[in-house]
C-alpha positions in Angstrom: -8.0 14.8 -35.5 -7.4 14.7 -31.9 -11.0 13.3 -31.4 -10.3 10.5 -34.1 -7.2 9.5 -32.3 -8.8 9.3 -28.8 -11.5 7.1 -30.3 -8.8 5.1 -32.2 -7.2 4.6 -28.8 -10.2 3.4 -26.9 -11.1 0.8 -29.6 -7.8 -0.4 -29.5 -7.7 -0.8 -25.8 -11.0 -2.6 -26.1 -9.6 -4.9 -28.6 -6.5 -5.7 -26.3 -8.9 -6.6 -23.4 -10.7 -8.9 -25.5 -7.4 -10.4 -26.7 -6.0 -10.7 -23.4 -9.0 -12.5 -21.9 -8.4 -15.3 -24.8 -4.5 -15.5 -24.7 -4.3 -15.1 -20.6 -1.3 -12.6 -21.1 1.0 -15.6 -20.6 3.3 -15.0 -23.6 3.9 -11.4 -22.9 4.4 -11.7 -18.9 7.4 -12.5 -17.0 7.4 -13.8 -13.3 10.7 -12.8 -11.6 9.8 -15.1 -8.6 11.4 -18.2 -7.5 15.2 -19.1 -6.5 17.8 -16.6 -7.3 19.3 -18.8 -10.2 15.8 -19.1 -11.7 15.2 -15.4 -11.5 18.7 -14.6 -13.1 18.4 -16.9 -15.9 15.2 -15.5 -16.8 16.6 -11.8 -16.7 19.8 -13.0 -18.6 18.0 -14.8 -21.4 15.3 -11.9 -22.0 17.9 -9.0 -21.6 20.9 -10.7 -23.1 21.4 -8.3 -26.3 21.2 -5.2 -24.0 23.4 -6.6 -21.2 26.1 -7.8 -23.8 26.2 -4.1 -25.2 26.5 -2.6 -21.8 29.0 -5.0 -20.6 31.3 -4.8 -23.8 31.2 -0.9 -23.5 32.2 -1.1 -20.0 35.1 -3.7 -20.5 36.4 -1.6 -23.8 36.8 1.3 -21.1 38.6 -1.0 -18.8 41.3 -1.8 -21.0 44.1 -3.3 -18.9 42.2 -3.6 -15.7 41.1 -7.0 -15.5 42.9 -7.7 -12.5 41.7 -4.7 -10.5 38.0 -5.8 -11.7 38.4 -9.3 -10.5 39.6 -8.2 -7.0 36.7 -5.7 -6.8 34.3 -8.7 -7.8 35.7 -10.9 -5.0 35.2 -7.9 -2.5 31.7 -7.7 -3.7 31.1 -11.3 -3.5 32.6 -11.4 0.3 30.5 -8.2 1.3 27.4 -9.9 -0.2 28.0 -12.8 1.9 28.7 -10.9 5.1 25.1 -9.0 4.9 23.7 -12.3 4.1 22.9 -11.7 0.5 24.9 -14.1 -1.2 21.6 -14.8 -3.2 22.6 -11.7 -5.1 25.9 -13.5 -6.3 23.9 -16.5 -7.4 21.5 -14.3 -9.4 24.4 -12.6 -11.1 26.1 -15.8 -11.9 22.9 -17.1 -13.4 22.7 -13.9 -15.6 26.3 -14.2 -16.7 25.8 -17.9 -17.7 22.7 -17.0 -19.6 24.4 -14.4 -21.4 27.5 -16.2 -22.0 30.1 -13.9 -20.1 32.7 -14.1 -17.3 31.1 -14.3 -14.1 33.6 -12.5 -12.0 33.6 -9.7 -14.7 30.1 -9.4 -14.9 29.9 -9.0 -10.9 32.5 -6.3 -11.3 30.4 -4.6 -13.9 26.9 -4.6 -12.0 28.4 -3.8 -8.6 30.7 -1.1 -10.1 29.1 0.4 -13.2 28.0 3.4 -11.8 29.4 6.7 -10.1 33.1 6.1 -10.9 33.0 3.2 -8.6 35.1 0.6 -10.6 36.0 2.7 -13.5 34.6 6.0 -14.8 31.0 6.5 -15.1 29.8 10.0 -15.2 26.5 10.8 -13.7 24.4 13.9 -13.2 21.7 14.0 -10.7 18.1 12.9 -9.6 15.0 14.6 -8.2 13.1 12.9 -5.4 10.2 13.9 -3.2 7.7 12.7 -0.6 4.2 14.0 0.3 2.3 12.8 3.3 -0.4 14.0 5.7 -1.3 16.8 6.5 -0.2 17.9 3.0 -2.4 15.4 1.0 -6.0 14.5 0.5 -7.6 11.5 2.1 -4.5 10.7 3.7 -2.4 9.8 0.6 1.4 8.9 1.1 3.3 9.6 -1.8 6.8 9.0 -3.1 8.7 10.0 -6.2 12.0 9.8 -7.9 13.1 10.9 -11.3 16.2 9.4 -12.4 18.5 12.0 -14.3 21.5 10.5 -15.7 23.2 9.5 -19.2 21.0 7.5 -21.7 20.7 3.7 -20.6 18.0 1.5 -21.6 15.6 1.3 -18.7 13.8 -1.5 -17.0 10.8 -1.7 -14.5 9.6 -4.8 -12.8 8.3 -6.6 -9.9 10.7 -9.4 -8.1 10.5 -11.9 -5.4 13.3 -14.0 -4.5 11.5 -17.0 -2.8 14.4 -19.2 -1.7 18.0 -18.3 -0.5 21.1 -19.9 0.8 21.4 -21.3 4.1 22.3 -18.3 6.4 20.8 -15.6 4.1 17.9 -13.4 4.9 14.6 -14.2 3.1 13.9 -11.0 1.0 10.7 -9.0 0.5 8.8 -8.7 -2.8 9.6 -5.4 -4.4 9.2 -3.2 -7.3 12.5 -1.9 -8.8 13.6 0.2 -11.9 17.4 0.6 -13.3 18.9 -0.2 -16.5 18.5 -3.5 -18.2 21.9 -4.6 -17.7 22.3 -4.9 -13.8 20.2 -5.9 -10.8 20.6 -2.9 -8.7 17.7 -0.3 -8.2 17.4 3.3 -8.5 14.0 3.5 -6.9 11.7 1.0 -5.3 8.7 0.1 -3.1 8.2 -3.2 -1.4 5.4 -5.5 -0.2 5.5 -3.5 3.5 4.7 -0.3 1.7 8.4 1.3 2.1 9.3 3.3 -0.9 12.7 4.8 -1.4 15.6 5.8 -3.7 19.3 7.2 -3.8 20.4 10.5 -5.3 23.4 12.5 -6.0 23.3 14.9 -3.2 22.0 18.5 -4.4 25.4 19.9 -3.4 27.0 17.8 -6.2 24.6 18.5 -9.0 25.3 21.4 -11.5 25.0 24.6 -9.9 22.2 25.9 -12.5 20.1 22.9 -11.6 20.2 23.4 -7.8 18.5 26.6 -6.4 19.2 27.9 -2.8 22.0 27.7 -0.3 22.9 24.6 1.0 23.2 24.2 5.1 25.3 21.5 6.4 28.2 19.5 5.9 29.6 19.1 2.2 29.3 15.4 1.2 33.0 15.1 0.0 34.6 11.6 0.2 37.9 12.0 1.3 39.8 9.7 0.3 37.6 8.4 -2.2 35.9 5.0 -1.2 35.6 2.1 -3.6 35.5 -1.0 -1.4 31.6 -1.2 -0.7 28.0 -1.1 -1.9 27.1 1.8 -4.6 23.9 3.4 -4.4 22.0 0.9 -6.4 22.5 -2.2 -4.2 22.0 -0.2 -1.0 18.4 0.5 -2.1 18.0 -2.9 -3.3 19.0 -4.3 0.2 16.7 -1.8 2.1 13.9 -3.1 -0.4 14.2 -6.5 0.4 15.1 -6.3 4.1 13.4 -3.4 5.7 9.9 -2.8 6.4 9.6 0.6 7.5 11.7 4.0 7.7 13.1 3.1 11.0 14.5 -0.1 10.0 16.0 1.8 6.9 17.4 4.2 9.2 19.1 1.3 11.2 20.8 -0.1 8.0 22.1 3.1 6.8 23.6 3.6 10.2 25.1 0.1 10.4 26.4 0.1 6.7 28.1 3.4 7.4 29.9 2.0 10.7 30.9 -1.2 9.1 32.3 0.5 6.1 29.8 -1.0 3.6 29.2 2.3 1.7 31.1 3.4 -1.3 30.6 6.0 -4.1 34.0 7.1 -5.3 34.6 10.6 -4.4 31.1 11.8 -3.8 28.3 11.1 -0.9 25.1 9.9 -1.5 21.6 11.2 -0.3 18.7 8.8 0.4 14.8 9.4 0.6 12.4 7.0 2.1 8.9 6.8 3.2 6.8 4.3 4.4 3.1 3.0 4.9 2.9 5.1 8.2 3.5 8.2 6.4 6.9 8.8 8.1 9.6 10.3 5.8 13.3 9.8 6.2 16.1 11.9 4.5 19.5 10.6 5.3 22.9 11.3 3.4 26.3 9.8 3.8 30.0 10.5 2.9 30.7 6.9 2.7 32.4 6.9 6.2 29.6 8.2 8.2 26.0 9.7 7.9 26.4 13.4 7.5 22.8 14.4 7.5 19.6 13.0 8.8 15.9 14.4 9.0 12.8 12.6 10.2 9.8 13.9 8.6 11.4 17.2 7.4 9.2 20.1 6.1 9.4 22.1 3.0 10.4 25.5 3.9 9.7 28.4 1.4 9.3 32.0 1.7 9.4 32.1 5.5 6.7 29.4 5.7 6.8 25.6 6.8 4.8 23.0 4.8 4.6 19.8 6.8 4.3 16.5 4.9 6.2 17.9 1.7 9.9 17.3 1.2 12.1 17.7 -1.8 15.7 16.5 -2.0 16.6 19.3 -4.6 14.9 22.3 -5.4 13.8 22.9 -9.1 13.0 26.5 -10.4 13.0 27.4 -14.0 10.7 29.3 -16.5 8.2 26.7 -16.1 8.0 27.5 -12.3 8.5 24.9 -9.6 6.9 21.7 -8.2 6.8 23.2 -4.7 4.6 26.2 -5.9 2.3 23.4 -7.5 2.0 21.8 -4.1 1.8 24.6 -2.1 -1.1 26.0 -3.8 -3.0 22.7 -3.2 -1.7 22.1 0.3 -3.9 19.8 2.3 -5.7 18.8 -1.0 -2.7 17.1 -2.7 -3.6 14.1 -4.7 -1.5 11.4 -6.7 -2.8 12.9 -10.1 -1.4 16.3 -9.1 1.9 14.8 -7.9 2.3 12.6 -11.0 1.9 15.6 -13.5 4.0 17.9 -15.4 3.4 20.5 -12.7 5.3 18.4 -10.3 6.9 14.8 -11.1 7.3 15.3 -14.6 8.5 19.0 -14.3 12.2 17.9 -14.2 12.0 16.1 -17.5 10.7 19.5 -18.9 14.1 20.9 -18.5 16.4 18.2 -18.3 15.1 16.3 -21.1 17.9 14.3 -22.6 18.7 12.9 -19.0 15.2 12.2 -17.5 15.7 8.5 -17.9 12.9 6.9 -15.8 10.6 7.7 -12.9 8.0 6.4 -10.5 5.1 8.1 -8.4 4.2 5.8 -5.8 1.0 5.8 -3.7 1.2 3.7 -0.6 -1.6 2.2 0.3 -1.3 1.8 4.1 -4.3 -0.9 4.5 -3.4 -3.3 1.8 0.5 -2.3 1.1 1.3 -5.5 -0.3 -1.7 -5.5 -2.8 -3.1 -2.0 -3.6 -0.1 0.3 -3.6 -0.1 1.9 -7.1 3.1 2.4 -8.9 3.1 5.0 -11.6 6.1 4.0 -13.7 7.3 6.3 -16.4 10.0 5.3 -19.0 11.4 7.6 -19.9 10.4 10.2 -17.4 8.7 12.5 -20.1 6.4 9.7 -21.5 3.1 8.4 -20.3 3.1 6.9 -16.6 1.8 3.1 -16.4 -0.1 2.8 -13.2 -0.1 -1.0 -11.8 -0.7 -2.4 -8.5 1.7 -4.2 -6.2 -0.3 -7.1 -5.7 0.7 -8.3 -9.4 3.3 -11.1 -9.6 4.1 -10.8 -13.2 5.6 -8.1 -15.2 5.0 -7.3 -18.8 8.3 -8.2 -20.9 8.0 -4.9 -22.8 8.5 -2.8 -19.5 11.2 -5.4 -18.2 13.4 -5.5 -21.7 13.4 -1.9 -22.3 10.6 -1.7 -25.0 8.6 0.6 -23.5 11.4 3.0 -22.6 12.7 3.0 -26.4 9.2 3.5 -27.6 8.4 6.5 -25.5 12.1 7.7 -26.0 11.5 8.4 -29.5 7.7 8.9 -30.0 7.2 12.2 -28.2 3.4 11.6 -28.2 2.8 12.8 -24.5 -0.2 14.6 -24.0 -1.6 15.7 -20.2 -5.1 15.3 -21.6 -4.5 11.6 -22.8 -2.8 11.0 -19.5 -5.8 12.1 -17.5 -7.8 9.4 -19.2 -5.4 7.0 -17.9 -5.8 8.3 -14.4 -9.7 7.7 -14.8 -8.9 4.0 -15.9 -6.8 3.5 -12.8 -9.3 4.9 -10.3 -12.0 2.8 -11.9 -10.0 -0.2 -11.7 -8.7 0.2 -8.1 -12.1 0.9 -6.9 -13.3 -2.4 -8.0 -10.2 -4.2 -6.9 -10.5 -2.7 -3.4 -14.0 -4.1 -3.1 -13.1 -7.4 -4.5 -10.3 -7.6 -1.9 -12.6 -6.7 1.1 -14.9 -9.5 0.1 -11.8 -11.9 0.4 -11.5 -12.6 -3.3 -8.1 -13.4 -4.9 -7.3 -10.7 -7.2 -3.8 -11.5 -8.5 -4.8 -12.5 -11.8 -6.8 -9.4 -12.3 -4.2 -7.3 -11.4 -1.7 -9.3 -13.7 -4.2 -8.7 -16.7 -4.8 -5.0 -16.0 -1.0 -4.5 -15.9 -0.6 -5.9 -19.4 -3.5 -4.1 -20.4 -2.0 -0.7 -19.5 1.4 -1.5 -21.1 -0.2 -2.5 -24.1 -2.4 0.5 -24.1 0.7 3.0 -23.8 2.4 1.6 -26.5 -0.3 1.8 -28.5 -0.7 5.4 -27.5 3.0 6.0 -28.9 2.2 4.6 -32.3 
């Protein structure tokens, strides 16, 4: 039966390849590139139904708080202009117009829907890690985040705002992932090879999920702070305006000093890694930076392992991701990092909350083209590998179709995912050779991106 299914999947994939060659994938791909209004209008049109559902649910909980929400929206608009990101507001206005909802209230919703910022939104926690030389094989540089929170239709996409209002900063192209209803990001990698994400600090996560005594200042926010950017817009800013860990670090300090950070009554932990293999862990309590480590190391059983860092320790009856990496220290690859032993480990015991994840292999030579994102929606499904040099996103990945399909199918097989990894290795080997010869590979990357999404959807039937 298994053999029959594998043969059927291969046949399906070949058919998809032939079909894609004929159609050019244009109908199923979305290019989120252009002015903020153009990008926002596309997003709003495609995700209209899920935006309305999330927005209406939020507004129902708001009850008689419209005046409060409008004040929060005006503050968010002013702060966006202050950091030279007024294009965010143009994008959000275009989304609101496409959906047919109030602009100010949608701005309040998208800036304040998480972590009790504008109302009450309960979150759980997340798992992030970075792996870099000397821990890896061949100098690989890896970032991962699993988003563990309440069920929410998940999206993943490539985005590049190409024109901005006068006085704004021109943003970098980036890959990001979050819910379909807003434009913040939970995790990212940009064209410069900087990857990162934001977490609920380990100290705030449920005790049974966190193993080990915490050392350092407790990230309690007193008094609670709501006037600023939540931790889905701070990563977006860094994705669009920082090229490396040093610049991300400077932004975090600047935002803390200027009062731009907000997260209700809990601080936020961030992890970044860049194309130089430099790792930064940094945490705030909204008012100041309370913890900061450059190139932190994993410490376990009295030993130190340079090049490995986890923001939270995960240990249960399935073992721990740390042990899997330690046993392969110096020889760690993206395939191991993105396996059930490591990146998918959180989803094995936190199944219902494992909403999304990405394991990112940063290419130091061609970060803008050959960085590979293994995106997984939800986090216990098959990963979809694609390259940063694509400029179009399959609609099924952007509108929540992949998330919903894998969320309800439970078809994951580590054996089958090994086959996906083999397909990726073969593809990137050929693309790298073409790139070195000076060939334009963008269309090739777009086509392969769509093929991989179609293949994963077929595997879940």
